[in-house]
C-alpha positions in Angstrom: -6.1 -40.5 14.0 -3.3 -41.9 15.6 -3.1 -44.0 12.1 -3.3 -40.7 10.1 -0.5 -38.9 12.2 2.0 -41.4 12.0 1.2 -41.6 8.6 2.3 -38.3 8.3 5.0 -38.2 10.5 6.6 -40.9 8.3 6.1 -38.5 4.9 7.7 -35.9 6.6 10.4 -38.1 7.6 10.6 -39.1 4.1 10.8 -35.3 3.2 13.0 -33.9 5.6 16.3 -36.3 4.6 16.3 -35.2 1.5 15.7 -31.6 2.1 19.0 -32.1 4.4 20.8 -33.3 1.2 19.7 -30.5 -0.8 20.8 -27.7 1.7 24.3 -29.3 1.9 24.3 -28.6 -2.2 23.1 -25.2 -1.6 25.8 -24.5 0.7 27.9 -25.8 -1.9 26.7 -23.6 -4.7 26.6 -20.3 -2.2 30.2 -20.6 -1.6 31.1 -20.7 -5.0 29.0 -17.4 -5.4 30.9 -15.8 -2.8 34.5 -17.6 -3.9 33.9 -16.1 -7.4 32.3 -12.6 -6.2 35.6 -12.0 -4.0 38.1 -13.4 -5.8 38.1 -10.7 -8.5 36.5 -12.6 -11.2 34.3 -9.4 -11.7 30.9 -10.8 -11.2 29.6 -7.9 -9.5 30.4 -5.7 -12.3 28.9 -7.9 -15.1 25.7 -7.9 -13.1 25.5 -4.3 -12.0 23.1 -1.9 -14.0 24.7 0.4 -16.4 22.1 2.6 -17.5 19.4 3.0 -14.8 20.2 6.0 -13.1 18.9 5.7 -9.5 20.6 2.4 -8.7 23.9 3.9 -10.4 23.4 6.7 -7.7 22.2 5.0 -5.1 25.3 2.9 -5.6 27.9 5.8 -6.1 26.8 8.1 -3.4 24.0 6.3 -1.2 26.7 3.1 -1.0 29.4 3.0 -1.8 31.2 0.7 -4.2 33.5 -0.6 -1.7 30.7 -2.0 0.3 29.4 -4.4 -2.6 31.8 -7.0 -1.6 30.3 -7.5 1.4 27.7 -8.8 0.1 29.6 -11.9 -0.9 31.2 -12.2 2.5 27.5 -12.2 4.0 27.6 -15.2 1.9 30.5 -17.1 3.6 28.0 -16.6 6.3 24.9 -17.7 5.0 26.6 -21.2 3.5 27.8 -21.8 6.7 24.4 -21.5 8.4 22.9 -23.9 5.5 25.2 -26.2 6.3 24.4 -26.4 10.2 20.8 -26.9 9.0 21.4 -29.4 6.5 23.3 -31.6 9.7 20.3 -30.9 11.9 18.0 -31.7 9.5 19.5 -34.9 8.6 19.9 -35.9 12.1 16.9 -34.8 13.7 14.4 -35.5 10.8 12.9 -38.3 12.0 12.7 -37.1 15.9 8.9 -35.7 16.4 10.2 -33.7 19.7 12.8 -31.7 17.4 10.3 -30.5 14.8 9.7 -27.3 16.5 13.7 -26.9 16.6 14.1 -27.4 12.6 11.1 -25.2 12.5 12.6 -22.3 14.3 15.7 -23.2 11.9 13.2 -22.7 9.0 12.2 -19.5 10.0 15.6 -17.8 10.7 16.7 -19.3 6.6 13.6 -17.3 5.2 14.8 -13.9 7.2 17.9 -14.7 5.9 16.6 -15.6 1.7 13.9 -12.6 2.1 17.1 -9.5 2.6 19.2 -11.5 0.0 16.5 -11.6 -2.6 15.1 -8.0 -2.1 18.9 -6.9 -2.4 19.7 -8.6 -5.4 16.5 -7.4 -7.4 17.6 -3.9 -6.6 21.2 -3.6 -6.9 22.3 -6.8 -9.7 21.1 -5.9 -13.1 18.0 -7.1 -14.4 17.1 -10.9 -13.5 20.8 -12.0 -14.5 21.0 -13.0 -11.0 17.8 -13.4 -9.8 17.9 -17.6 -9.6 19.3 -17.4 -6.6 18.0 -16.6 -4.3 14.5 -17.9 -6.4 15.3 -21.2 -6.0 16.4 -20.9 -2.4 13.3 -20.8 -1.3 12.8 -24.1 -2.4 14.7 -25.9 0.6 13.5 -23.1 3.2 9.9 -24.1 1.9 10.3 -27.7 2.8 11.8 -27.6 5.6 9.2 -25.6 7.4 6.3 -28.2 5.9 8.1 -30.8 6.7 9.0 -29.5 10.6 5.5 -29.0 10.9 4.3 -32.6 10.0 6.8 -33.9 12.4 5.7 -31.2 15.7 4.5 -33.5 18.4 3.5 -30.5 20.5 -0.2 -29.8 21.2 -2.2 -27.3 19.0 0.0 -29.3 16.6 -2.7 -28.9 13.7 -3.0 -25.4 14.7 0.9 -24.5 13.9 1.3 -26.5 10.4 -2.5 -24.5 9.0 -0.6 -21.6 10.3 2.9 -22.4 9.0 1.5 -23.5 5.3 -0.6 -19.6 5.5 2.8 -18.1 5.8 4.5 -19.5 3.1 1.4 -18.5 1.0 1.8 -15.4 2.5 5.3 -15.4 0.8 4.2 -13.9 -2.6 2.2 -11.5 -1.0 4.8 -10.1 1.8 7.4 -9.7 -1.0 5.0 -7.7 -3.7 4.3 -5.3 -0.6 7.7 -5.3 -0.3 8.9 -4.4 -3.6 6.0 -1.8 -4.2 5.6 -0.1 -1.2 8.1 -1.0 2.1 11.5 -0.5 -0.2 10.5 2.7 -2.4 9.3 4.1 1.1 12.4 3.1 2.5 14.5 4.5 -0.9 11.9 7.9 -0.6 13.6 8.3 2.7 17.0 7.7 1.8 16.7 10.2 -1.2 15.4 12.9 1.0 18.6 12.8 3.2 20.6 13.8 0.1 20.6 17.5 -1.0 20.1 16.4 -4.9 18.9 18.2 -7.9 18.9 16.8 -11.2 21.4 16.4 -13.2 24.1 17.0 -10.2 25.6 14.6 -8.3 23.4 13.9 -4.6 25.4 15.6 -1.5 24.4 14.1 1.9 22.8 16.6 4.0 21.2 14.2 7.0 17.7 15.6 7.7 17.8 19.1 6.6 14.9 18.6 4.4 13.2 17.7 6.3 13.5 20.1 9.2 13.2 23.0 5.9 9.7 21.4 5.7 9.2 23.0 9.2 10.8 26.5 8.3 8.9 29.4 8.1 9.6 30.3 4.8 7.8 26.7 3.7 5.0 26.3 1.6 4.5 22.7 3.2 2.0 23.4 5.9 -0.3 25.4 3.5 -0.1 22.4 1.2 -1.0 20.0 3.9 -3.8 22.5 5.3 -5.3 22.7 1.9 -4.9 19.2 1.2 -6.3 17.9 4.9 -9.4 20.6 4.0 -10.1 19.2 0.8 -9.7 15.5 1.9 -12.1 15.8 5.0 -14.5 17.8 3.4 -14.9 15.1 0.2 -15.0 12.3 2.4 -18.0 13.7 4.4 -19.5 14.4 1.7 -19.1 11.1 -0.4 -20.5 9.1 3.1 -23.8 10.9 3.1 -24.0 11.3 -0.7 -23.3 8.0 -1.1 -25.3 6.8 1.9 -28.5 8.6 0.1 -28.3 7.3 -3.4 -27.5 3.6 -1.9 -31.0 3.7 0.1 -32.8 5.4 -2.7 -31.6 3.0 -5.0 -32.2 -0.1 -2.9 -36.0 0.8 -3.0 -38.1 -0.9 -5.5 -38.8 1.8 -8.4 -39.2 1.5 -11.4 -35.7 1.6 -13.8 -34.0 0.5 -11.1 -31.2 -1.4 -13.3 -30.7 2.1 -15.4 -30.2 4.2 -12.3 -27.9 2.3 -11.0 -26.0 2.2 -14.2 -26.2 6.2 -14.5 -24.8 6.8 -10.8 -21.9 4.5 -11.3 -21.0 5.4 -14.8 -18.9 8.6 -13.2 -16.6 6.2 -11.4 -15.6 4.5 -15.3 -14.9 7.3 -16.7 -11.5 8.5 -17.1 -9.9 11.1 -14.6 -8.9 13.3 -17.2 -12.0 13.3 -19.0 -13.9 14.1 -16.0 -11.6 17.1 -15.3 -12.4 18.4 -18.6 -16.1 17.8 -18.4 -15.7 20.3 -15.1 -13.7 22.6 -16.7 -16.1 23.2 -19.1 -19.0 23.1 -16.2 -16.7 25.8 -14.4 -15.9 28.2 -16.8 -16.4 31.7 -16.3 -19.2 31.1 -19.5 -20.1 27.3 -18.9 -23.6 26.3 -17.9 -23.4 26.5 -14.1 -23.1 30.3 -14.7 -25.5 30.5 -17.0 -28.5 29.2 -14.8 -26.9 31.6 -12.0 -26.9 34.6 -14.2 -30.4 33.7 -15.6 -31.7 33.8 -11.9 -29.6 37.3 -11.8 -26.9 36.4 -10.4 -22.7 37.4 -10.5 -21.0 35.0 -12.4 -18.4 33.7 -10.1 -14.9 32.0 -11.2 -14.8 29.0 -9.5 -11.1 27.9 -10.2 -9.8 31.0 -9.6 -11.4 32.0 -6.1 -10.2 30.5 -3.1 -13.2 30.1 -1.3 -14.9 28.1 -4.0 -12.0 26.0 -5.8 -12.1 23.8 -2.8 -15.9 22.9 -2.4 -15.4 22.7 -6.5 -13.3 20.0 -6.9 -15.0 18.4 -3.8 -18.2 18.2 -5.9 -16.4 16.5 -8.8 -14.9 13.8 -6.4 -18.2 13.3 -4.8 -19.7 13.0 -8.5 -17.8 10.0 -9.1 -17.7 7.7 -6.0 -19.8 5.5 -8.2 -17.8 2.9 -6.4 -18.9 3.5 -2.9 -22.3 3.4 -3.7 -22.0 -0.1 -5.3 -20.8 -1.4 -2.2 -23.0 0.5 0.0 -26.1 -1.1 -1.7 -24.5 -4.2 -1.0 -23.8 -4.0 2.3 -27.8 -2.7 2.7 -29.2 -5.3 0.9 -27.2 -7.4 3.6 -28.7 -6.2 6.9 -30.9 -8.9 8.9 -33.9 -8.5 7.5 -35.7 -9.9 11.1 -33.7 -6.8 13.0 -35.5 -4.5 10.9 -38.4 -6.5 11.1 -38.5 -6.6 15.3 -37.9 -3.1 15.7 -40.4 -2.4 13.2 -43.1 -4.4 15.4 -41.5 -3.0 18.6 -42.9 0.3 17.6 -39.7 2.1 15.6 -40.0 4.4 12.6 -38.3 4.3 9.8 -35.3 6.9 11.3 -35.3 4.9 14.4 -34.3 1.3 12.2 -32.0 2.8 10.0 -30.3 5.1 12.7 -30.1 2.4 15.2 -30.1 -0.9 13.1 -28.9 0.1 9.7 -26.3 2.1 10.4 -24.4 -0.4 13.1 -24.7 -3.3 10.3 -23.6 -1.4 8.0 -20.4 0.0 9.9 -17.6 -2.0 9.0 -18.5 -1.2 5.1 -18.7 2.6 6.2 -15.2 1.9 7.7 -13.4 0.7 4.5 -15.3 3.2 2.3 -14.1 5.7 4.8 -10.2 4.7 5.2 -9.9 3.9 2.0 -11.4 7.4 0.3 -9.3 9.3 2.7 -6.4 7.7 1.8 -7.0 8.4 -1.6 -7.9 11.5 -1.5 -4.8 12.7 0.6 -2.9 12.1 -2.3 -5.0 14.1 -5.1 -2.7 15.8 -7.7 -4.8 15.3 -11.0 -6.7 18.3 -10.2 -4.2 20.9 -9.9 -2.2 19.1 -12.9 -5.9 19.7 -15.0 -7.4 22.6 -13.9 -4.7 25.0 -11.8 -4.8 28.2 -13.1 -8.3 28.4 -14.0 -7.8 25.4 -16.4 -4.8 26.8 -18.7 -2.3 24.7 -19.4 0.9 26.2 -18.3 -0.3 28.7 -16.0 2.4 30.0 -13.9 0.7 31.3 -11.1 -1.0 28.8 -9.5 -3.5 29.7 -5.9 -2.6 27.9 -3.0 -5.9 26.4 -2.8 -4.6 24.1 -6.1 -1.1 23.0 -4.2 -2.5 19.8 -2.5 0.8 18.0 -1.0 0.9 15.5 -4.1 1.1 18.7 -6.3 4.5 20.2 -4.4 6.2 16.8 -4.9 5.5 16.7 -8.4 6.4 20.4 -8.6 9.4 20.1 -6.5 10.5 16.8 -8.1 9.5 17.5 -11.8 9.7 21.4 -12.1 12.3 21.8 -9.8 14.4 18.7 -10.1 15.2 18.8 -6.2 14.8 15.1 -5.7 16.4 15.6 -2.3 13.3 17.9 -1.5 10.7 15.9 -2.9 11.9 12.8 -1.1 11.1 14.6 2.3 7.6 16.3 0.9 6.7 12.2 0.2 7.8 11.0 3.4 5.9 14.3 5.1 2.5 12.8 3.0 3.1 9.2 4.4 3.2 10.4 7.7 0.4 12.9 7.4 -1.8 9.6 6.2 -0.2 7.5 8.8 -1.7 9.5 11.4 -4.9 9.8 10.2 -5.0 6.1 9.6 -4.7 5.5 13.4 -6.4 8.1 14.6 -9.5 6.1 12.6 -8.5 2.9 13.6 -8.3 3.9 17.3 -11.8 5.5 17.1 -13.9 3.2 15.2 -13.5 0.8 18.2 -16.8 2.9 19.5 -18.7 2.6 16.8 -17.6 -0.4 14.7 -19.9 -2.9 15.3 -19.3 -6.5 13.7 -22.7 -9.2 14.0 -22.0 -11.5 16.6 -19.0 -9.7 18.3 -20.2 -6.9 19.7 -18.0 -3.8 19.1 -14.7 -4.1 17.1 
């Protein structure tokens, strides 16, 4: 064991000394770029986007042009820091007691490179300048890897494994940043402007967000409609999918065929699904024909506020084949020994289901409930396809169809008010975050993991 540790340390020393030299080269490259960028060589102008309206607007209004040179001034600071890292790595690269210190420098350098990468991606044209932040990750990763090898503190193996995991998580973190965190920040930034296309944005602070809570705003009505729809759909979907999963888990003739039948609605394109149900829900559709056959009056399912939400919820529940498949897999993994022991002790079918199957299935139920809630809180397709009784281009849209995501769509693309749309979008994010947090907090009392008790 000691021989292996000594070998790893020697390898780390062999890595760290060249890493120090590599940091010197990157410092020189960083200084060169900073000098060119601040010396009037028009490097900034050659790399700035010219056809991307949003980024040009951010550059011209949200972030004045005079701010751009500060990026290159910041690179001087980065170069100086990397020179310090280079010196420390060359001096202490062979000292095991300095492993934790070098690792700290590597972490700081990593959190410097990530913002530079994000800034370059969003404020420089395409990938013309992306080579610089991308290759800047190389010495950082080598430093983190080598410092973990020579770190001789207790728990070295665990720290080395943790650092390796963090390095491999960098692509996932960057993906989340580019696809989620940065767009969300941009949406909040847009909400601070009174911006109606094609006019220039004008900074108004929190006015758009405050207006969401004004008496004449339709935002709260949309929030209520969205909450009712989401809760009804999630509740019905959980019950429906569990019943179907229980039935399809039994040994019945044609089980494979029925599994396919119940999963098929999930893979049908959502637009096709809406068109099919628009015909079924129409005044002369199949459902109304059956009602009329038994002496009932025809119902305007997509025009009556009392029936719109249940009708849409039925469509979503019908298309929940993915949840059925996941629950079938969960049911198959419920330990048979628990069920057999309960049966021997005299528990009936309902008691076995409620006391054993449901607790063992609780992680899967929680996951399906969480994902369904997030999905249905963002519903917009039914409003686009079925609003106004399914008539394309209908001008009168019932309030029961005006989900929050639809309000955002109408504000942004029909009215052209990007600032107000940003406020609505950010409000929807906060709403989803609140319900997600409530679900996580309450799950601690009923979520069960086998061998670990309640979560």
